[in-house]
SELO-229326 format. One line per 10 residues: number of its first residue (from 1); their letters; for each residue x, y, z of C-alpha. Coordinates in Angstrom, 2 decimals. Each point is the difference from the previous one (the first is absolute). Example, Ala and Ser with C-alpha at 12.3 -4.5 7.8 and 13.67 -1.06 7.14 Angstrom:
BEGIN
1	as	12.30 -4.50 7.80 | 1.37 3.44 -0.66
//
This chain:
BEGIN
1	xxxxxxxxxx	0.00 0.00 0.00 | 1.19 3.53 -0.82 | 0.69 2.19 3.02 | 0.21 3.73 0.51 | 2.09 1.31 2.90 | -1.79 3.10 1.28 | 1.26 2.49 2.57 | -2.68 1.38 2.32 | 0.80 3.06 2.14 | 0.31 -0.54 3.73
11	xxxxxxxxxx	-0.55 3.00 2.25 | -1.88 3.20 -0.80 | -1.38 -1.24 -3.34 | -0.82 -3.49 1.22 | -3.59 0.40 1.20 | -1.19 2.07 -2.96 | 1.74 -2.32 -2.49 | -1.51 -3.16 1.48 | -3.45 1.62 0.00 | 0.28 1.00 -3.65
21	xxxxxxxxxx	1.44 -3.38 -0.99 | -3.03 -1.67 1.58 | -2.36 2.27 -1.96 | 2.04 -0.86 -3.09 | -0.74 -3.68 0.67 | 3.09 -1.17 1.90 | -0.39 -1.00 3.65 | 3.34 0.25 1.83 | 0.44 -1.39 3.50 | 2.95 1.36 1.95
31	xxxxxxxxxx	1.61 -1.67 2.98 | 1.66 2.74 2.12 | 2.92 -2.37 0.66 | 0.58 -0.81 -3.66 | 1.03 1.96 -3.07 | -1.67 -2.55 -2.30 | -3.74 0.67 -0.29 | -2.61 -2.47 -1.18 | -1.66 1.05 -3.28 | -3.08 -1.72 -1.42
41	xxxxxxxxxx	1.59 -0.07 -3.45 | 2.33 -2.99 -0.50 | 1.83 1.89 -2.76 | 1.26 2.70 2.40 | 2.74 -0.37 2.61 | -0.08 3.07 2.23 | 2.71 1.51 2.18 | -0.61 2.76 2.56 | 2.75 2.62 -0.06 | 0.32 3.66 0.86
51	xxxxxxxxxx	-0.92 2.20 -2.96 | 3.54 1.44 0.16 | 1.49 -3.43 -0.75 | -2.29 -1.15 -2.79 | 1.61 1.93 -2.91 | 3.40 -1.50 0.81 | -1.26 -3.57 0.08 | -2.02 0.53 -3.18 | 3.13 1.33 -1.74 | 1.98 -3.02 1.22
61	xxxxxxxxxx	-2.64 -2.44 -1.26 | -0.77 -1.36 3.46 | -3.52 1.28 -0.70 | -1.73 0.03 -3.37 | -2.16 2.95 1.01 | -0.88 2.06 3.02 | -2.18 2.76 1.42 | 2.00 2.90 1.38 | 0.25 3.78 -0.13 | 1.21 2.03 -2.95
71	xxxxxxxxxx	2.20 1.81 2.54 | 1.91 -3.18 0.85 | 0.57 -0.86 -3.67 | 1.55 3.46 -0.44 | 1.98 -0.25 3.23 | 1.64 -3.21 -1.20 | 0.29 0.96 -3.68 | -2.03 -3.10 -0.77 | 0.08 -1.31 -3.56 | -3.26 -1.90 0.43
81	xxxxxxxxxx	-2.92 0.39 -2.40 | -2.75 2.27 1.36 | -3.10 -2.07 -0.76 | -2.60 2.42 1.41 | -0.53 2.84 2.46 | -2.48 -0.52 2.84 | -1.34 3.09 1.75 | -0.26 -1.23 3.57 | 2.03 0.32 3.17 | -0.26 -0.88 3.69
91	xxxxxxxxxx	-2.87 2.36 0.79 | -1.87 0.51 -3.25 | -0.22 0.19 -3.78 | 2.56 2.71 -0.60 | 3.71 0.42 -0.72 | 2.49 0.58 2.80 | 2.65 2.70 0.12 | 3.60 0.16 1.11 | 0.41 3.49 1.40 | 2.82 2.10 1.39
101	xxxxxxxxxx	-1.09 1.20 3.44 | 1.57 2.22 2.66 | -1.04 1.13 3.50 | -2.62 2.74 0.02 | 2.47 2.53 1.45 | 2.83 -0.88 -2.41 | 1.56 2.82 -2.03 | -0.07 -2.30 -3.05 | -2.67 1.38 -2.35 | 0.94 -1.52 -3.35
111	xxxxxxxxxx	1.95 -2.99 -1.28 | 2.95 2.26 -0.83 | 0.38 0.70 3.72 | 1.08 -3.63 0.50 | 3.47 0.69 -1.40 | 2.54 -1.62 2.35 | -2.73 -1.40 2.27 | -0.61 -3.53 1.29 | -3.07 -1.98 -1.09 | -1.30 -3.31 1.38
121	xxxxxxxxxx	-2.13 -2.34 -2.12 | -0.61 -3.60 -0.96 | -0.06 1.06 -3.66 | 3.73 0.73 -0.06 | 1.03 -0.68 -3.58 | -2.89 1.86 -1.59 | 0.46 2.97 2.32 | 3.71 0.21 -0.79 | -0.72 -0.07 -3.73 | -2.70 2.64 0.43
131	xxxxxxxxxx	2.35 2.48 1.69 | 2.88 -0.86 -2.31 | -2.16 0.89 -3.00 | -0.75 3.36 1.63 | 3.72 0.45 0.80 | -0.77 0.55 3.67 | 2.61 -1.69 2.24 | -1.61 -1.77 2.96 | 0.83 -2.84 2.38 | -2.65 -2.70 -0.37
141	xxxxxxxxxx	0.04 -2.78 2.59 | -2.09 -3.14 0.36 | -2.71 0.02 2.65 | -0.82 -3.27 1.69 | -3.36 1.29 1.22 | -1.68 2.69 2.11 | 1.16 2.46 -2.64 | -2.41 2.75 1.05 | 1.65 0.16 3.45 | 3.47 0.73 -1.38
151	xxxxxxxxxx	-0.53 3.62 -1.02 | 1.39 2.29 1.31 | 1.96 -1.83 2.72 | 1.87 -2.36 -2.35 | -0.51 1.35 -3.54 | -1.12 3.24 -1.63 | -2.73 -1.57 -2.11 | -1.60 -3.30 -0.91 | -1.37 -1.56 -3.17 | -2.97 -2.06 1.06
161	xxxxxxxxxx	-2.94 -1.88 -1.49 | -3.46 1.47 0.60 | -3.56 -0.60 -1.12 | -1.89 2.68 1.90 | 2.72 2.05 1.70 | -1.61 -0.55 3.40 | 3.02 -1.76 1.53 | 2.31 2.83 -1.07 | -2.32 2.60 1.55 | -0.20 -2.03 3.20
171	xxxxxxxxxx	3.80 0.15 0.20 | 0.07 3.78 -0.59 | 1.47 -0.35 -3.48 | -0.89 1.94 -3.13 | 0.43 -1.05 -3.61 | 2.49 1.98 -2.07 | -0.24 -1.94 -3.25 | -1.29 -3.24 -1.51 | 2.84 -2.06 -1.46 | -2.01 -2.89 -1.39
181	xxxxxxxxxx	-3.59 -1.12 -0.44 | -0.28 -3.78 0.06 | -2.60 -2.65 -0.74 | -0.12 -3.72 0.57 | 1.24 -1.91 -3.04 | 0.18 -3.55 -1.27 | 3.43 -0.79 -1.41 | 1.39 -2.99 -1.86 | 3.43 -1.48 -0.52 | 1.15 0.63 -3.58
191	xxxxxxxxxx	0.73 -3.66 -0.69 | -3.29 -1.11 1.52 | -1.84 2.58 -2.11 | 1.39 -1.63 -3.14 | -1.50 -3.34 1.05 | -3.43 -0.09 -1.68 | -1.74 -1.96 2.78 | 1.40 2.15 2.82 | -0.70 3.23 -1.87 | -3.63 -0.99 -0.57
201	xxxxxxxxxx	-0.39 -1.06 3.65 | 1.46 3.29 1.25 | -2.22 2.01 -2.35 | -3.09 -1.85 1.21 | 0.81 0.70 3.64 | 0.64 3.67 -0.81 | -3.27 0.27 -1.94 | -2.03 -1.46 2.86 | 1.81 2.16 2.57 | -0.68 3.12 -2.06
211	xxxxxxxxxx	-3.66 -0.97 -0.26 | -0.22 -0.47 3.78 | 1.54 3.43 0.60 | -2.38 1.73 -2.41 | -2.92 -1.69 1.77 | 1.11 1.16 3.45 | -1.85 3.32 -0.06 | -2.85 -0.97 -2.30 | -3.32 -1.80 0.42 | -2.66 -1.39 -2.27
221	xxxxxxxxxx	-3.58 1.26 -0.05 | -2.98 -1.72 -1.56 | -3.60 1.09 0.02 | -3.37 -0.35 -1.67 | -1.35 2.94 -1.99 | -3.34 0.55 -1.75 | 0.35 0.98 -3.66 | -1.50 3.45 0.59 | 2.79 0.85 2.49 | 2.90 -1.68 -1.81
231	xxxxxxxxxx	1.53 3.10 -1.61 | -0.18 1.98 3.25 | 1.72 -2.79 1.94 | 2.74 -0.42 -2.62 | 0.81 3.72 0.19 | 0.93 -0.46 3.66 | 2.42 -2.90 -0.56 | 3.73 0.84 -0.33 | 1.37 -3.24 -1.44 | 3.39 -1.47 -0.81
241	xxxxxxxxxx	-1.68 -1.08 -3.22 | -3.58 0.25 -1.24 | -2.46 -1.51 2.53 | -1.34 -3.45 -0.78 | -3.72 0.24 -0.77 | -2.09 -3.14 -0.52 | -3.79 -0.54 -0.22 | -1.67 -1.83 2.87 | -2.66 -2.69 -0.38 | -2.53 2.58 1.17
251	xxxxxxxxxx	-0.92 2.09 -3.02 | 1.03 3.65 0.19 | 2.77 -0.59 2.57 | 3.79 -0.13 -0.35 | 2.93 -1.23 2.08 | 2.85 2.53 0.18 | 3.48 -0.89 1.24 | 3.05 2.23 0.36 | 3.39 0.35 1.76 | 0.59 3.23 1.93
261	xxxxxxxxxx	2.43 1.54 2.50 | -1.01 -1.08 3.50 | 0.42 3.53 1.39 | -2.94 1.34 -2.06 | -2.50 -2.75 0.81 | -1.49 1.66 3.07 | -0.98 2.97 -2.15 | -0.84 -2.03 -3.09 | -2.50 -2.54 1.39 | -2.56 2.53 1.32
271	xxxxxxxxxx	0.13 1.80 -3.36 | -0.58 -3.26 -1.87 | -2.92 -0.80 2.26 | -1.55 3.41 -0.62 | 0.51 -0.45 -3.74 | -2.12 -3.15 0.03 | 2.43 -2.89 0.66 | -1.03 -2.76 2.41 | 1.50 -3.22 1.35 | 3.39 1.72 0.16
281	xxxxxxxxxx	2.80 -2.38 1.04 | 3.58 1.03 0.79 | 2.66 -2.73 -0.13 | 3.75 -0.17 0.51 | 2.47 -0.90 -2.75 | 3.06 -2.22 0.03 | 1.45 0.98 -3.35 | -0.61 2.49 -2.80 | 1.90 -0.87 -3.17 | 0.09 2.50 -2.84
//
């Protein structure tokens, strides 16, 4: 049997990745004492690793493919194939940012003020390249953790990952500049990508993952509508595509079905009811494939 060796991120991306993989159709059981999860697809051998490590092991061919961050592929100058970008992170469906931050009372106002200063970050290589390109000499050192606590007692500034900025504010830090916006990505080893079976398997996983992500903030609506009210109801439906309209067995009535953003449903349903729709049902979605 053909096998695909897949790297699954352990740590901050773990919970959201496992949830989306399940919606995509892959149930993954993780033993906290093991780095080898159980996957209900006999064609996939999974390995739980930190997202920071996955690009390296994909490049080396230890893994055929993996889910990681675009930031870590750049940090390691990975030569892996970027199969697809997934817009999700630890806390929601949005990119994350690596930002340069300083204490609120720091005299540093712009990135040029970092000349000759010390910066702590986990994203060392990318940060060094960033400042080198700007021709601003700085001392960039690796941070083993608790990076927010190091400024100003240990370093002048930090480069840290943030989704909402709340942790930086809680540590009395302000953002000076965004160095990188990053998304979750699926990557593939170049040799594995040339293998027709592995490439097709990777593409299928990516397709289903993408569909699960698109479905995260959307719901389906279906309803019954009398013919006399059909045009009025259709005017109120913002759809990904044209709504599905089908005649019911009862003459003069139609079934209408549509996919909409979940955030508008609380305003949409009363309007549909007033326009003449009845039997309105809202249902969750696992995947939306374009």
